[in-house]
N, C-alpha and C positions, 0 to 999 in steps of 0.2 A: 573553726571558732577563732575569732580575732582576740588578740590581747587587749586588756584594758590598762591604759596608762595614766598615772597620776603624778603630781609634782608635790614635794615636800616644801612647805611654804616658808621656812626660815630663810631660804635662799633669797626671798624678797624683803629682807629686813629694811625697815624705813619706808616701804611702799604702803600706801593705804590699801585695806583689804579689797576694795573695789578694783583697784588697779592690779593687784596680785592675781585675782580671780580672772579678770578679763583677759590679761596677758596670757595666762596659762591656757585659757580656753583658745585664744587665737592661735596659739602654738599647736593645738590639737589635742591636749590633755582633756580628759573627761572627769578626772577626780582630782581632789586636793587632799593631802595629809597634812594635818596641822600640828605644829609644835605649841603646846598651851602657853608657854612663856611669851609667845608673840600676840596672845589674845588678852592678857591681863592688863588691867589698868596702868598707865604710865605713871612712874613714880612710886608704885607699890612692888612688893615682892611678887614673884610669879606664882602666887597661890590662886588656883583656879575657883576657889570659893568666893574670890572677889569678883568674878565675872557675874554680872546681874543676869536675871531672867530676860530682861529686855535686850540686853547685848547678845545673848545667845540666840534670841529670835532673829536679831538684825543679821548676824553672821550667816545664819541659815538662809535668810532671804537674799543676802548678797550672792551666795553660792547659786542659789536657784535662778537669779537673774542673769548670772553668766553662763548658765546651762552646765554647772558643775555638780558633781556629787561630793559631799565631804565624806570620805570613807572612814575617817578616824583620826587618832592621835598618836604621836610619837614624841621622843625626848620627854617622857613623862615627868621625870623629876629634875629636869635641867632648871637652874637658878632658883631652886627651893633649898631649904635647910631643915635639918632634924629628921629626915626620912632615911630608912636603911632597911633592905629586905632581910639581911641575915645578922643583923646586929645582936650581940649577946644581951643588950638591954631590952626587956620585954616592952618597956613603955615606948621605946623607939619604934620597935616593930608594930605596936599597936597604933602609934601615930601614923605609920605608913599604910596600915590597913584603912584607917579612916580616911586618909588622903586618897588612897586607891578608889574608895567608894565615891569620892567627890569626882574624880577623874572619869569613872564609869558613867556617872550622871551627866557630866559635861559632854562626853562623847555621844551619849544618846540624845541629849538636847540639840546637838548640832546635826543630828541625823546619821551619825556614824555608827559602825559596829565592830571596829578593829581597834585595839590599843597595842602598839608595839612596846613591849617592856624590854628596854635596853638598860639604860641607867648603870653604867658599869661601876662607877665609884660607890654608888648606893646598894650595891649587892656584894662587893668584895668581902672575902672571908676576913674577918678581923683576927688580930692576934689573940691567941688562946681559944679560938673557935675551931673545932674539927670539921672537916669537910662533911661527914655525916651530920654533924649538928647544923651546918648551914643549909643542907638539903631539907632537914626537918623544919627549921625555922622558916625558910622559903615556902615550903609546902603548907605549913600551918597557916601562914599569912595569906597566902593566895586561896586556900580552902575557905577562909572567912570572907573572901570576895565572891565567891560562887553564887550565893543567893542574889547579890546585886548585879552580877553579870547576866544571870538567867532572867531576872525581872526585866532588864533593859535590852536583852537580845545582843549583848556585846561579848567579843572574844578577846581575851588577852593572847597575843602572839609573842612568845618568849623568844628573845633574840640572842643567840650565841654571839659572843664577841671574842675577838682574839686575845691571847695572853698578854699581848702589849697594852691592852685596855683594861683587863680584869683578871682575877684569879678564880672566878666562879662562873661556870657555864660557858667554857671557851671553845666549845665545838658542839655540833648538832647532837652527837651521842650523849654528852653530858646533860645537855638540856632536855633530851628526850627522857632521861631518868627522872627529872623533876616532873615532866608533863605526865609520865606514867604513874607517878605517885598520886596524882590528882584524879585521873581517870574521868576527865570532864571534856565534852566538846567545846567548853568555853575557855579552855586553856590549850593552846596549840602552839606550833612552831613558826617561827619567822626566819627566813633565810636572806642574807645580805652578801653581795659579792665581795665587798671589801673585807668583811668579816671572815667569809670562807677563805679568802686568799691568805689571811694571817693565821687562821685557827684550824683549818682542816689539814692536819699534817699526818702522814703515815709514820709508822713506828720507825721506819729507816730514815726519817728526816725529810722525805720528799713531799712536795705538795700534792694533795689529792685533787684530781680533776673535779670542778665544780659540778659538772654534769652528773658525775657518778653520785655526788652528794644529794643532788636534786632528786635523781631516780630513787636512791635509796629511802629517802625520808618524804617522798611525795604524798604518802597517806596522812602525814601529820602536819604538812605544811599549809599554813593559812594565808600567809602574806610574803612579799618578796620585794627586796630593795635593789635596784639596778644602780651601780656606781662602779667607778674604776679604783683599783688599789692606789692610784695616784691622788685619790680624794676628790676627783673631778667627776663629771658625768659619763655616762656610756658613750664610747667613741672618742674620748678626749685622751685616752692613753693606750697602752699596748694590749690590754685584755680584749680578746676576741669573744663577742657575745654569740657567735654563731652556734657553738655546741651548747652553750647555756640555754639559749632560746629553743634549740632543738629538743633538749631535754624537757624543757618546760611544756613544749608542745606534745612530746611523746607521752608524758604522764597525764596529759589533758588538765593541766593547770588552768583554772578558771578564775583565779583571784586577780587582785590588782598587781601591777608592776609599777612601783613608785620609784621616781628618780630622787636620790638623796645625796646631796653634794656637800662637801666640807671645805673645799678650796674654791673660792669664788673668783680667782684671778682671771679666768678667761672672760669674765663679764656675765651678769645675770641673764641678759637677753640671749647671748650665744649659748650659754650652758642650757637654757631652757629649750631653745629651737633646735640646736644641733643634736642634743641628746634624743629627742623624740624622732627626729628625722632619721638618725642612725638606727634606732631600734626598729622603726618601720621598715626600713631597707633590709635589715636582717630578717625580720619576720616575713617579709615578702619572699625572700629567697630560700627559706628552709623548707 
């Protein structure tokens, strides 16, 4: 079983969608993972409710013409205001639920079925909120999204993020606590190499091997991001992906492996091409 590789499109900021999709396909990717703020009308806030029906159909057509599948969305709340998953103000949580429904509709309209829920700042536990309350607020909000997720066939993949980014859901174990509260196939786990590097820490302070995390949480893992702790693509740093890909193969992971990059200094073209070439070489030899 061959892995499926996708690219996260915010890397191509400033490029027309046609150029983004065509270039990713030329590199060998078969999927594209979209950041909603890259799709909203220029000059407006990044509110996906501003994306017209016609624009959604056009984006889907562009992907089809390039031979790519739009697998879904990530960076869900980037460049938005007024949304927060665990805020003590019920009005803010309710607004987040309503916006979540709009994101689910967008994901489905584009042909996707995965929404990576990271958004570290918009889930931080606020002053005066206990951890138990944060779990309850988050579970209640996500539970309200279940009917819309089920109707559209979309899954939220909750993303653990390191303590340097957030104080809530900082490792897979914490995130699985929230997932277990919902007991729905439409809310599962997302794993990210950079996040595992910073968040999967043993009690003695040592870093837990990513391969061990992958194997332990395989049954709950819906989606996977490949990147290096240096914020660049796979193969651009010291992280060896051989044991990571070996673990994914051993657990028969059949989802997407998306390249997500934060440091673009090597150049868009190099990051795109060398990342997939590196991953394919690793895959060939495991």
